[in-house]
PASE-70487 format. One record per atom (N, C-alpha, C): residue in three letters; atom name; x, y, z. Coordinates in Angstrom, 2 decimals. Example, Ala and Ser with C-alpha at 12.3 -4.5 7.8 and 13.67 -1.06 7.14 Angstrom:
// PASE-70487
   code   site        px        py        pz
    ALA      N     13.19     -5.69      7.80
    ALA     CA     12.30     -4.50      7.80
    ALA      C     13.20     -3.30      7.80
    SER      N     12.85     -2.25      7.08
    SER     CA     13.67     -1.06      7.14
    SER      C     12.90      0.03      7.87
//
This chain:
// PASE-70487
   code   site        px        py        pz
    UNK      N     23.35     11.82   -111.17
    UNK     CA     23.39     11.34   -109.80
    UNK      C     22.19     10.43   -109.57
    UNK      N     22.45      9.27   -108.96
    UNK     CA     21.36      8.37   -108.61
    UNK      C     21.68      7.66   -107.31
    UNK      N     20.61      7.22   -106.62
    UNK     CA     20.80      6.48   -105.37
    UNK      C     20.68      4.99   -105.67
    UNK      N     21.47      4.21   -104.95
    UNK     CA     21.50      2.76   -105.15
    UNK      C     21.62      2.08   -103.79
    UNK      N     21.36      0.79   -103.78
    UNK     CA     21.56     -0.04   -102.59
    UNK      C     20.88      0.52   -101.34
    UNK      N     19.63      0.94   -101.50
    UNK     CA     18.88      1.49   -100.38
    UNK      C     18.45      0.35    -99.46
    UNK      N     18.79      0.50    -98.18
    UNK     CA     18.45     -0.52    -97.19
    UNK      C     17.79      0.13    -95.99
    UNK      N     16.62     -0.36    -95.63
    UNK     CA     15.89      0.16    -94.48
    UNK      C     16.70     -0.08    -93.21
    UNK      N     16.60      0.87    -92.30
    UNK     CA     17.28      0.75    -91.01
    UNK      C     16.25      0.70    -89.89
    UNK      N     16.55     -0.07    -88.87
    UNK     CA     15.68     -0.15    -87.70
    UNK      C     16.24      0.66    -86.54
    UNK      N     17.35      1.39    -86.79
    UNK     CA     17.98      2.18    -85.74
    UNK      C     17.60      3.65    -85.90
    UNK      N     16.62      4.10    -85.14
    UNK     CA     16.21      5.51    -85.22
    UNK      C     17.29      6.39    -84.59
    UNK      N     17.53      7.56    -85.11
    UNK     CA     16.79      8.32    -86.10
    UNK      C     17.17      8.01    -87.55
    UNK      N     17.96      6.95    -87.76
    UNK     CA     18.38      6.56    -89.11
    UNK      C     17.22      5.87    -89.82
    UNK      N     16.86      6.36    -91.02
    UNK     CA     15.77      5.78    -91.80
    UNK      C     16.29      4.68    -92.70
    UNK      N     17.39      4.97    -93.41
    UNK     CA     17.96      4.00    -94.34
    UNK      C     19.41      4.34    -94.63
    UNK      N     20.10      3.37    -95.23
    UNK     CA     21.44      3.60    -95.75
    UNK      C     21.35      3.50    -97.27
    UNK      N     22.28      4.14    -97.96
    UNK     CA     22.25      4.13    -99.42
    UNK      C     23.60      4.57    -99.97
    UNK      N     23.77      4.34   -101.25
    UNK     CA     24.95      4.81   -101.98
    UNK      C     24.50      5.87   -102.97
    UNK      N     25.37      6.80   -103.28
    UNK     CA     25.11      7.79   -104.33
    UNK      C     26.13      7.55   -105.44
    UNK      N     25.63      7.41   -106.66
    UNK     CA     26.47      7.15   -107.82
    UNK      C     26.44      8.38   -108.73
    UNK      N     27.59      8.98   -108.94
    UNK     CA     27.74     10.09   -109.88
    UNK      C     28.31      9.49   -111.16
    UNK      N     27.42      8.98   -112.02
    UNK     CA     27.82      8.24   -113.22
    UNK      C     28.86      8.97   -114.07
    UNK      N     28.62     10.22   -114.36
    UNK     CA     29.49     10.96   -115.28
    UNK      C     30.88     11.17   -114.71
    UNK      N     30.99     11.17   -113.40
    UNK     CA     32.30     11.39   -112.76
    UNK      C     32.99     10.07   -112.42
    UNK      N     32.24      8.97   -112.46
    UNK     CA     32.80      7.69   -112.06
    UNK      C     33.03      7.61   -110.55
    UNK      N     32.23      8.34   -109.79
    UNK     CA     32.39      8.42   -108.34
    UNK      C     31.18      7.81   -107.65
    UNK      N     31.43      6.97   -106.63
    UNK     CA     30.37      6.40   -105.81
    UNK      C     30.71      6.69   -104.36
    UNK      N     29.75      7.26   -103.64
    UNK     CA     29.90      7.45   -102.20
    UNK      C     29.00      6.42   -101.54
    UNK      N     29.60      5.55   -100.76
    UNK     CA     28.87      4.43   -100.16
    UNK      C     28.53      4.69    -98.70
    UNK      N     27.48      3.99    -98.25
    UNK     CA     27.07      3.99    -96.85
    UNK      C     26.69      5.36    -96.30
    UNK      N     25.97      6.14    -97.11
    UNK     CA     25.37      7.36    -96.59
    UNK      C     24.16      6.94    -95.77
    UNK      N     23.75      7.79    -94.83
    UNK     CA     22.61      7.47    -93.98
    UNK      C     21.61      8.60    -94.04
    UNK      N     20.35      8.25    -94.32
    UNK     CA     19.28      9.24    -94.26
    UNK      C     18.77      9.26    -92.83
    UNK      N     18.80     10.44    -92.23
    UNK     CA     18.41     10.62    -90.84
    UNK      C     17.17     11.52    -90.79
    UNK      N     16.41     11.39    -89.72
    UNK     CA     15.27     12.30    -89.51
    UNK      C     15.20     12.66    -88.04
    UNK      N     15.30     13.95    -87.77
    UNK     CA     15.16     14.45    -86.41
    UNK      C     14.27     15.69    -86.44
    UNK      N     13.33     15.74    -85.54
    UNK     CA     12.39     16.86    -85.44
    UNK      C     11.69     17.15    -86.76
    UNK      N     11.37     16.09    -87.51
    UNK     CA     10.66     16.23    -88.78
    UNK      C     11.53     16.64    -89.96
    UNK      N     12.82     16.83    -89.74
    UNK     CA     13.72     17.23    -90.82
    UNK      C     14.58     16.04    -91.24
    UNK      N     14.65     15.83    -92.55
    UNK     CA     15.48     14.76    -93.10
    UNK      C     16.81     15.35    -93.55
    UNK      N     17.89     14.64    -93.25
    UNK     CA     19.22     15.07    -93.66
    UNK      C     20.10     13.86    -93.87
    UNK      N     21.22     14.07    -94.56
    UNK     CA     22.11     12.98    -94.93
    UNK      C     23.37     13.03    -94.06
    UNK      N     23.65     11.90    -93.42
    UNK     CA     24.89     11.76    -92.66
    UNK      C     25.90     11.04    -93.56
    UNK      N     27.07     11.63    -93.69
    UNK     CA     28.11     11.04    -94.53
    UNK      C     28.96     10.09    -93.70
    UNK      N     29.74      9.23    -94.35
    UNK     CA     30.60      8.33    -93.60
    UNK      C     31.48      9.11    -92.63
    UNK      N     31.61      8.59    -91.41
    UNK     CA     32.34      9.32    -90.38
    UNK      C     32.93      8.35    -89.36
    UNK      N     33.74      8.92    -88.50
    UNK     CA     34.26      8.15    -87.37
    UNK      C     33.86      8.89    -86.10
    UNK      N     33.72      8.16    -85.02
    UNK     CA     33.35      8.79    -83.75
    UNK      C     34.60      9.07    -82.93
    UNK      N     34.48     10.08    -82.10
    UNK     CA     35.53     10.40    -81.15
    UNK      C     34.87     11.07    -79.96
    UNK      N     35.61     11.18    -78.88
    UNK     CA     35.07     11.80    -77.68
    UNK      C     35.81     13.09    -77.41
    UNK      N     35.06     14.14    -77.08
    UNK     CA     35.64     15.44    -76.76
    UNK      C     34.84     16.03    -75.60
    UNK      N     35.52     16.40    -74.57
    UNK     CA     34.89     16.99    -73.38
    UNK      C     33.78     16.09    -72.84
    UNK      N     34.02     14.78    -72.90
    UNK     CA     33.06     13.82    -72.37
    UNK      C     31.85     13.56    -73.24
    UNK      N     31.83     14.12    -74.46
    UNK     CA     30.70     13.94    -75.37
    UNK      C     31.13     13.20    -76.62
    UNK      N     30.23     12.36    -77.12
    UNK     CA     30.47     11.63    -78.36
    UNK      C     30.26     12.58    -79.54
    UNK      N     31.25     12.65    -80.43
    UNK     CA     31.15     13.52    -81.61
    UNK      C     31.51     12.71    -82.84
    UNK      N     31.25     13.31    -84.01
    UNK     CA     31.48     12.63    -85.28
    UNK      C     32.36     13.49    -86.18
    UNK      N     33.36     12.86    -86.80
    UNK     CA     34.21     13.51    -87.77
    UNK      C     33.87     12.94    -89.14
    UNK      N     33.30     13.77    -90.01
    UNK     CA     32.89     13.33    -91.34
    UNK      C     34.10     13.22    -92.25
    UNK      N     34.13     12.14    -93.04
    UNK     CA     35.21     11.97    -94.00
    UNK      C     34.99     12.81    -95.26
    UNK      N     33.79     13.32    -95.43
    UNK     CA     33.46     14.11    -96.62
    UNK      C     33.04     15.50    -96.17
    UNK      N     33.76     16.50    -96.63
    UNK     CA     33.42     17.88    -96.25
    UNK      C     32.78     18.61    -97.42
    UNK      N     31.77     19.43    -97.11
    UNK     CA     31.10     20.24    -98.12
    UNK      C     30.78     21.60    -97.51
    UNK      N     30.78     22.63    -98.35
    UNK     CA     30.32     23.93    -97.91
    UNK      C     28.85     23.82    -97.53
    UNK      N     28.41     24.63    -96.59
    UNK     CA     27.05     24.52    -96.03
    UNK      C     25.97     24.55    -97.12
    UNK      N     26.04     25.51    -98.05
    UNK     CA     25.02     25.61    -99.11
    UNK      C     25.01     24.38   -100.01
    UNK      N     26.18     23.87   -100.33
    UNK     CA     26.27     22.67   -101.18
    UNK      C     25.76     21.44   -100.43
    UNK      N     26.04     21.36    -99.14
    UNK     CA     25.56     20.24    -98.33
    UNK      C     24.03     20.27    -98.25
    UNK      N     23.46     21.45    -98.09
    UNK     CA     22.01     21.59    -98.04
    UNK      C     21.39     21.14    -99.36
    UNK      N     21.98     21.55   -100.48
    UNK     CA     21.47     21.16   -101.80
    UNK      C     21.65     19.66   -102.02
    UNK      N     22.77     19.10   -101.59
    UNK     CA     23.03     17.67   -101.72
    UNK      C     22.00     16.87   -100.92
    UNK      N     21.75     17.29    -99.68
    UNK     CA     20.76     16.61    -98.84
    UNK      C     19.39     16.63    -99.50
    UNK      N     18.99     17.81   -100.02
    UNK     CA     17.67     17.94   -100.65
    UNK      C     17.56     17.03   -101.87
    UNK      N     18.61     16.95   -102.67
    UNK     CA     18.59     16.09   -103.86
    UNK      C     18.50     14.63   -103.47
    UNK      N     19.26     14.23   -102.44
    UNK     CA     19.20     12.84   -101.98
    UNK      C     17.81     12.48   -101.49
    UNK      N     17.20     13.35   -100.69
    UNK     CA     15.85     13.10   -100.19
    UNK      C     14.87     12.98   -101.36
    UNK      N     15.01     13.85   -102.35
    UNK     CA     14.15     13.79   -103.54
    UNK      C     14.31     12.45   -104.26
    UNK      N     15.55     12.01   -104.46
    UNK     CA     15.80     10.75   -105.15
    UNK      C     15.37      9.54   -104.32
    UNK      N     15.35      9.68   -103.01
    UNK     CA     14.96      8.57   -102.13
    UNK      C     13.45      8.45   -101.94
    UNK      N     12.68      9.47   -102.34
    UNK     CA     11.22      9.45   -102.12
    UNK      C     10.54      8.16   -102.59
    UNK      N     10.83      7.64   -103.80
    UNK     CA     10.18      6.38   -104.21
    UNK      C     10.52      5.22   -103.28
    UNK      N     11.74      5.17   -102.79
    UNK     CA     12.14      4.11   -101.87
    UNK      C     11.46      4.29   -100.52
    UNK      N     11.35      5.54   -100.07
    UNK     CA     10.72      5.81    -98.78
    UNK      C      9.24      5.45    -98.82
    UNK      N      8.60      5.69    -99.95
    UNK     CA      7.18      5.33   -100.09
    UNK      C      7.01      3.82    -99.97
    UNK      N      7.93      3.06   -100.53
    UNK     CA      7.87      1.60   -100.43
    UNK      C      8.12      1.13    -99.00
    UNK      N      9.02      1.81    -98.30
    UNK     CA      9.33      1.42    -96.92
    UNK      C      8.14      1.66    -96.00
    UNK      N      7.38      2.72    -96.28
    UNK     CA      6.25      3.08    -95.43
    UNK      C      4.98      2.34    -95.79
    UNK      N      4.88      1.83    -97.02
    UNK     CA      3.67      1.14    -97.45
    UNK      C      3.56     -0.21    -96.76
    UNK      N      2.35     -0.57    -96.31
    UNK     CA      2.18     -1.90    -95.71
    UNK      C      2.46     -2.98    -96.73
    UNK      N      3.06     -4.04    -96.31
    UNK     CA      3.41     -5.13    -97.21
    UNK      C      2.20     -5.98    -97.54
    UNK      N      1.93     -6.15    -98.82
    UNK     CA      0.81     -6.98    -99.26
    UNK      C      1.11     -8.45    -99.01
    UNK      N      2.39     -8.78    -98.87
    UNK     CA      2.76    -10.17    -98.64
    UNK      C      2.43    -10.62    -97.22
    UNK      N      2.40     -9.71    -96.27
    UNK     CA      2.12    -10.08    -94.89
    UNK      C      0.67    -10.47    -94.70
    UNK      N     -0.23     -9.75    -95.35
    UNK     CA     -1.66    -10.01    -95.15
    UNK      C     -2.39     -9.63    -96.43
    UNK      N     -2.79    -10.61    -97.19
    UNK     CA     -3.47    -10.37    -98.46
    UNK      C     -4.96    -10.15    -98.24
    UNK      N     -5.61     -9.61    -99.25
    UNK     CA     -7.04     -9.33    -99.16
    UNK      C     -7.86    -10.61    -99.04
    UNK      N     -7.40    -11.70    -99.60
    UNK     CA     -8.14    -12.95    -99.57
    UNK      C     -7.82    -13.79    -98.34
    UNK      N     -6.85    -13.36    -97.53
    UNK     CA     -6.47    -14.11    -96.35
    UNK      C     -7.54    -13.99    -95.26
    UNK      N     -7.62    -15.01    -94.45
    UNK     CA     -8.53    -14.98    -93.32
    UNK      C     -7.95    -14.08    -92.24
    UNK      N     -8.79    -13.35    -91.57
    UNK     CA     -8.35    -12.44    -90.51
    UNK      C     -7.72    -13.27    -89.39
    UNK      N     -6.51    -12.90    -88.93
    UNK     CA     -5.82    -13.72    -87.93
    UNK      C     -6.33    -13.54    -86.51
    UNK      N     -7.31    -12.67    -86.28
    UNK     CA     -7.84    -12.50    -84.91
    UNK      C     -9.33    -12.48    -84.88
//
């Protein structure tokens, strides 16, 4: 299992979108979303929205047993750590050490 096509998101609580590739199975799940709420990171699977009792809800296209979903989320977060570190690191291209201070 590996993560691919990681793209930073500017829509909170969504951190990024990504694909998961299960090489040995020949299976790719596209457009997963890493979310963070109340300090907890979790994976939102592709879904459609609907309204019920006046509230917006989500129907996931991928179903998993709770324990397997928890393990899947943890593995995705683990595999995304190098990408997340790059997203959080300040860009050296924006302001180099030899650049003149802009203020």
